[in-house]
C-alpha positions as CSV (number, residue, x, y, z in Angstrom):
1,M,-2.9,-20.8,-12.4
2,Q,-4.1,-19.6,-9.1
3,H,-2.5,-22.6,-7.3
4,E,0.9,-21.6,-8.7
5,W,0.5,-18.0,-7.5
6,A,-0.6,-19.4,-4.1
7,E,2.7,-21.3,-3.9
8,R,4.7,-18.2,-4.8
9,A,2.9,-16.1,-2.3
10,D,3.6,-18.8,0.3
11,A,7.3,-18.6,-0.5
12,A,7.3,-14.8,-0.3
13,E,5.6,-14.9,3.0
14,E,8.1,-17.5,4.4
15,A,11.0,-15.3,3.2
16,M,9.6,-12.3,5.0
17,V,8.9,-14.1,8.2
18,S,12.2,-15.9,8.3
19,R,14.4,-12.9,7.5
20,H,12.5,-10.0,9.0
21,V,9.7,-10.8,11.5
22,R,10.9,-11.0,15.1
23,R,9.6,-10.4,18.6
24,L,9.5,-6.7,19.6
25,W,12.1,-6.3,22.3
26,A,11.8,-10.0,23.2
27,L,8.2,-9.4,24.4
28,P,6.0,-12.5,24.3
29,G,2.9,-12.2,22.0
30,T,4.5,-9.6,19.7
31,A,5.9,-9.7,16.2
32,L,7.3,-6.8,14.0
33,G,9.3,-6.4,10.9
34,V,13.0,-5.7,11.2
35,V,13.5,-2.9,8.6
36,A,16.5,-4.5,6.7
37,W,18.2,-7.7,5.9
38,P,20.9,-8.2,6.8
39,P,20.3,-5.7,9.7
40,V,22.7,-3.6,11.8
41,R,22.3,-3.6,15.6
42,R,20.0,-0.5,15.8
43,E,17.7,-2.0,13.2
44,R,17.5,-5.4,15.1
45,L,16.6,-3.4,18.3
46,Y,13.8,-1.5,16.4
47,F,15.3,1.9,16.9
48,S,14.1,2.3,13.3
49,W,10.7,0.7,12.6
50,H,8.7,2.9,10.1
51,Y,5.1,2.9,11.2
52,W,3.6,2.7,7.7
53,W,5.8,-0.2,6.6
54,Q,4.5,-2.2,9.5
55,A,1.0,-1.3,8.6
56,H,1.6,-2.9,5.2
57,L,3.2,-5.9,6.8
58,L,-0.1,-6.4,8.7
59,D,-2.1,-6.0,5.5
60,C,0.0,-8.7,3.8
61,V,-0.5,-11.0,6.8
62,V,-4.2,-10.4,6.5
63,D,-3.9,-11.3,2.8
64,A,-2.2,-14.6,3.6
65,A,-4.7,-15.6,6.2
66,L,-7.5,-14.9,3.7
67,R,-5.8,-16.9,1.0
68,D,-5.1,-19.9,3.3
69,P,-6.6,-19.5,6.8
70,T,-4.5,-21.2,9.5
71,P,-4.3,-20.6,13.3
72,K,-0.7,-19.5,12.9
73,R,-1.5,-16.8,10.5
74,R,-4.4,-15.6,12.6
75,R,-2.0,-15.4,15.6
76,R,0.5,-13.5,13.5
77,I,-2.1,-10.8,12.8
78,T,-2.7,-10.3,16.5
79,K,1.0,-10.3,17.3
80,I,1.8,-7.7,14.7
81,A,-1.1,-5.4,15.7
82,R,-0.1,-5.7,19.4
83,A,3.6,-4.9,18.6
84,H,2.6,-2.0,16.4
85,R,0.6,-0.5,19.3
86,V,3.5,-1.1,21.8
87,R,6.3,0.2,19.5
88,N,4.2,3.4,18.7
89,I,4.4,4.1,22.5
90,T,1.6,6.8,22.5
91,G,-1.3,4.7,21.1
92,W,-2.5,3.8,17.7
93,T,-2.2,7.3,16.1
94,N,0.7,9.5,15.1
95,N,1.1,12.8,13.3
96,Y,1.0,11.5,9.7
97,Y,-2.4,11.0,8.2
98,D,-1.1,8.7,5.5
99,D,0.4,6.4,8.1
100,M,-2.8,6.3,10.1
101,A,-4.9,5.6,7.0
102,W,-2.7,2.6,6.1
103,L,-2.9,1.1,9.6
104,G,-6.7,1.8,9.6
105,I,-7.1,-0.1,6.4
106,A,-5.1,-3.1,7.7
107,L,-7.0,-3.3,11.0
108,E,-10.4,-2.9,9.4
109,R,-9.6,-5.8,7.1
110,A,-8.4,-7.9,10.0
111,Q,-11.6,-7.2,11.8
112,R,-14.0,-7.7,8.9
113,L,-12.3,-10.7,7.3
114,H,-10.9,-12.5,10.3
115,H,-13.4,-11.4,13.1
116,L,-10.7,-9.9,15.3
117,D,-11.8,-7.1,17.5
118,Y,-10.0,-3.8,16.7
119,R,-13.0,-1.5,17.2
120,N,-11.3,0.9,19.5
121,A,-8.2,1.3,17.3
122,I,-10.3,1.7,14.1
123,Q,-12.5,4.3,15.8
124,D,-9.4,6.3,16.9
125,L,-7.9,6.2,13.5
126,E,-11.2,6.9,11.7
127,S,-11.8,9.9,13.9
128,E,-8.4,11.4,13.1
129,L,-8.9,11.0,9.3
130,F,-12.5,12.2,9.4
131,D,-11.7,15.3,11.4
132,A,-8.7,16.1,9.2
133,W,-10.9,17.2,6.3
134,A,-10.0,20.9,5.8
135,P,-12.8,22.8,3.9
136,A,-11.1,26.1,4.9
137,A,-8.2,25.1,2.8
138,G,-10.4,24.1,-0.1
139,G,-10.9,20.5,1.0
140,G,-8.6,17.5,1.3
141,I,-6.6,16.0,4.1
142,P,-3.1,17.2,4.8
143,W,-0.1,14.9,4.7
144,C,0.5,15.5,8.4
145,K,-0.7,17.7,11.2
146,R,0.1,21.4,10.9
147,S,1.0,20.9,7.2
148,D,-0.1,22.9,4.2
149,F,0.6,20.0,1.8
150,Y,-2.5,18.1,0.8
151,N,-1.5,14.9,-1.1
152,T,-2.7,11.8,-2.8
153,P,-0.9,9.4,-0.4
154,A,-2.9,10.7,2.5
155,N,-6.3,11.3,0.8
156,G,-6.4,8.1,-1.2
157,P,-6.0,5.6,1.7
158,A,-8.2,7.8,3.9
159,A,-11.0,7.6,1.3
160,I,-10.5,3.8,1.1
161,M,-10.7,3.4,4.9
162,L,-13.7,5.8,5.3
163,A,-15.6,4.1,2.5
164,R,-15.1,0.7,4.2
165,T,-16.1,2.0,7.7
166,G,-19.4,3.6,6.3
167,R,-18.3,7.2,6.1
168,L,-19.3,7.2,2.5
169,W,-20.2,10.8,2.0
170,R,-16.8,11.9,3.3
171,A,-15.0,9.3,1.3
172,Q,-16.8,10.5,-1.8
173,A,-15.9,14.1,-1.0
174,I,-12.3,13.1,-0.8
175,A,-12.3,11.2,-4.1
176,D,-14.1,14.1,-5.9
177,W,-11.5,16.6,-4.4
178,M,-8.6,14.4,-5.6
179,D,-10.1,14.2,-9.1
180,E,-10.6,17.9,-9.3
181,K,-7.4,19.1,-7.7
182,L,-4.8,16.3,-8.3
183,R,-5.5,14.6,-11.6
184,D,-3.3,15.6,-14.5
185,P,-5.6,16.5,-17.4
186,F,-2.9,15.6,-19.9
187,T,-1.8,12.2,-18.7
188,G,-4.8,11.2,-16.6
189,L,-2.5,10.2,-13.8
190,M,-2.6,11.6,-10.2
191,F,-0.1,14.2,-9.1
192,D,1.6,13.8,-5.7
193,G,-0.1,16.8,-4.0
194,I,-0.8,20.5,-3.7
195,R,0.3,23.2,-1.3
196,T,-2.4,25.6,-0.4
197,D,-3.1,28.2,2.3
198,G,-6.8,28.6,1.8
199,A,-10.0,27.8,-0.1
200,D,-9.4,30.8,-2.4
201,S,-5.8,29.9,-3.1
202,P,-5.0,28.2,-6.4
203,G,-2.3,26.2,-4.7
204,V,1.1,25.0,-6.0
205,L,1.0,21.5,-7.4
206,D,3.7,19.0,-6.8
207,R,3.6,17.3,-10.2
208,E,5.6,14.2,-9.4
209,I,4.0,11.0,-10.6
210,Y,4.3,8.1,-8.2
211,S,2.9,4.6,-8.8
212,Y,1.3,4.3,-5.4
213,C,-0.7,7.5,-5.9
214,Q,-2.4,5.8,-8.8
215,G,-3.0,2.7,-6.7
216,V,-4.8,4.5,-3.9
217,A,-6.9,6.6,-6.3
218,L,-8.0,3.3,-7.9
219,G,-8.8,1.8,-4.5
220,A,-10.9,4.8,-3.5
221,E,-12.9,5.0,-6.7
222,T,-13.4,1.2,-6.8
223,E,-14.7,1.1,-3.2
224,L,-17.1,4.0,-4.0
225,A,-18.2,2.3,-7.3
226,V,-19.1,-0.8,-5.3
227,R,-20.9,1.0,-2.5
228,L,-22.6,3.9,-4.2
229,G,-23.0,2.9,-7.8
230,A,-22.4,6.5,-9.1
231,P,-21.1,6.1,-12.6
232,R,-18.4,8.7,-12.2
233,H,-16.4,6.4,-10.0
234,R,-16.4,3.6,-12.5
235,H,-15.5,6.0,-15.3
236,R,-12.5,7.3,-13.3
237,V,-11.3,3.8,-12.8
238,H,-11.6,3.1,-16.5
239,A,-9.5,6.2,-17.4
240,L,-6.9,5.6,-14.7
241,V,-6.3,2.0,-15.6
242,E,-5.8,3.0,-19.2
243,A,-3.4,5.8,-18.2
244,I,-1.4,3.4,-16.0
245,D,-1.2,0.9,-18.8
246,K,-0.1,3.5,-21.2
247,R,2.4,5.5,-19.1
248,L,3.5,3.4,-16.1
249,A,3.9,0.1,-17.7
250,E,6.1,-1.2,-20.6
251,D,4.9,-4.3,-22.4
252,G,2.3,-4.7,-19.6
253,L,4.9,-4.6,-16.8
254,I,5.0,-2.0,-14.0
255,V,8.4,-0.4,-14.5
256,G,10.8,1.5,-12.1
257,G,11.0,1.0,-8.4
258,G,13.4,1.9,-5.6
259,G,14.2,1.4,-2.0
260,G,13.3,3.1,1.2
261,D,9.7,4.2,1.1
262,G,9.7,3.7,-2.6
263,G,10.1,0.0,-2.2
264,L,6.4,-0.2,-1.4
265,F,5.1,2.1,-4.2
266,N,4.7,-0.5,-6.9
267,G,3.3,-3.1,-4.6
268,I,0.6,-0.8,-3.5
269,L,-0.3,-0.1,-7.1
270,A,-0.5,-3.9,-7.7
271,R,-2.7,-4.4,-4.7
272,Y,-5.3,-2.0,-6.0
273,L,-5.1,-3.1,-9.6
274,A,-6.0,-6.5,-8.2
275,L,-8.9,-4.9,-6.4
276,V,-10.1,-3.4,-9.6
277,A,-9.8,-6.8,-11.3
278,V,-12.1,-8.6,-8.9
279,E,-14.3,-5.9,-7.5
280,L,-15.1,-3.2,-10.1
281,P,-18.8,-3.5,-10.9
282,G,-20.4,-3.2,-14.3
283,E,-20.7,-5.3,-17.5
284,Q,-20.2,-2.6,-20.1
285,A,-17.2,-3.0,-22.4
286,E,-15.3,-0.4,-20.5
287,D,-15.8,-2.2,-17.2
288,V,-14.7,-5.5,-18.6
289,R,-11.6,-4.0,-20.3
290,A,-10.6,-2.2,-17.1
291,R,-10.8,-5.4,-15.1
292,R,-8.9,-7.5,-17.6
293,T,-6.2,-4.8,-18.1
294,A,-5.7,-4.4,-14.4
295,A,-5.4,-8.2,-13.9
296,Q,-3.0,-8.6,-16.7
297,I,-0.7,-5.8,-15.5
298,V,-0.5,-7.5,-12.1
299,L,0.1,-11.0,-13.5
300,D,2.7,-9.9,-16.0
301,S,4.5,-7.8,-13.4
302,A,4.5,-10.6,-10.9
303,E,5.8,-13.1,-13.5
304,A,8.7,-10.7,-14.2
305,A,9.4,-10.1,-10.5
306,W,9.5,-13.9,-9.9
307,E,11.8,-14.6,-12.9
308,N,14.2,-11.8,-11.8
309,R,14.3,-12.8,-8.1
310,L,17.3,-14.3,-6.3
311,Q,16.9,-17.6,-4.4
312,V,18.7,-17.3,-1.1
313,E,18.6,-20.4,1.1
314,G,15.7,-21.6,-1.0
315,L,13.6,-18.5,-0.6
316,P,13.0,-15.6,-2.9
317,L,14.6,-12.2,-2.6
318,F,12.9,-9.7,-4.9
319,G,14.5,-6.8,-6.8
320,R,13.9,-3.1,-6.5
321,D,12.8,-3.1,-10.1
322,W,10.8,-6.1,-11.1
323,T,12.0,-6.0,-14.7
324,T,15.7,-6.4,-13.9
325,P,17.6,-9.1,-11.9
326,A,17.7,-8.6,-8.1
327,H,21.0,-7.8,-6.3
328,L,22.1,-9.5,-3.1
329,P,22.7,-7.1,-0.2
330,G,25.4,-7.5,2.4
331,L,26.4,-6.2,5.8
332,G,28.8,-3.7,4.4
333,D,26.2,-1.8,2.3
334,G,25.0,1.7,3.3
335,I,21.8,1.6,5.3
336,A,18.6,3.4,4.8
337,T,18.2,6.8,6.4
338,F,15.1,8.8,7.6
339,T,15.1,12.5,6.6
340,G,12.3,15.0,6.2
341,G,9.6,12.5,7.0
342,T,10.8,10.0,4.3
343,V,12.9,6.9,4.4
344,R,15.7,7.0,1.8
345,S,17.0,3.8,0.3
346,S,19.9,1.6,1.4
347,D,22.8,1.6,-1.1
348,I,21.5,-1.8,-2.3
349,A,17.8,-1.3,-2.2
350,E,17.0,-5.0,-1.9
351,R,18.3,-4.8,1.7
352,D,15.2,-2.7,2.6
353,F,12.2,-4.5,4.2
354,S,10.0,-2.3,2.0
355,V,11.3,-3.8,-1.2
356,Q,10.8,-7.4,0.0
357,L,7.4,-6.5,1.4
358,G,6.4,-5.0,-1.9
359,G,7.4,-8.2,-3.6
360,W,5.2,-10.2,-1.3
361,M,2.4,-7.8,-1.8
362,L,2.7,-8.3,-5.5
363,M,2.5,-12.1,-5.2
364,E,-0.6,-11.8,-3.1
365,A,-2.1,-9.4,-5.7
366,A,-1.2,-11.9,-8.4
367,Y,-3.1,-14.7,-6.5
368,V,-6.1,-12.4,-6.3
369,A,-5.9,-11.2,-9.9
370,S,-5.4,-14.8,-11.3
371,G,-8.9,-15.6,-10.0
372,A,-10.3,-12.9,-12.4
373,I,-8.7,-14.3,-15.6
């Protein structure tokens, strides 16, 4: 089974590289993802580039190089990291803590798994996340600088990165804060975030439920369960996997989806479900059930996405919703727009780099999860 998923992940990688990955501004030694296919001129010129999408591109390239190490894949990691730094103009950091956490995760994995030196970049990003902790506001990390919105998409990946870089007590404080402030006691799922103006303020919850919020919470709790052994982290994973299976999946398939930023949401959930499947410690019945359920959701969702793909010039094009047939985008379709810190979908969501990257991420997650079955 794992061999079949390796072949599908290879095909997804080839589709992304052939359609989207290009030199940045014709600079040698660089590679970056064009944010749409087929692209308009300003997209080909990287006027739009979307920092956090590129961080996930880097993470997927790290996945591929781990699955099947080759010199070409290793070079691609360095090219994408270099292009990210160049296109960001001002350095590795920006004003959004979720963006910086995603890049930090990708660079830390590239360094740890492939022995590439990103110590300075990781230190810069780690410092930003560590210093963003806001006890005066009741804890948590804001979405962006000078914001009063403390959300799961910033805190979850920050906790993952800080756990992996050894800042375990801060990672644990973030995870405990998320569980206290952002977990819905009725569904067991994680809310999007909370607006607060101080430690004594009850705050105003944003009760939207997004799949990637569940993914990053799983990732943070699993990393802490591995590193600290505190039972509460395993128990939270058990409960969250069960809630995901009950409320975000139908017949074992992750449902819904979208374009723009939303094109990555389900792929992120799949990535961290696969992490649970292979890394969650413990041999109690609840541990085994959580690992098996997580793996099965990933594999069933990946099978559905593969069956509903289009084949374009022999390579897969994934749908915005893995449970329904994909649509072929064209040059005349309305393009994605950036407003209010969020990328809105193209008219045909399959046009967006994020949707195709999410499909590739799912195939890599299926490869990992298939090793746990």
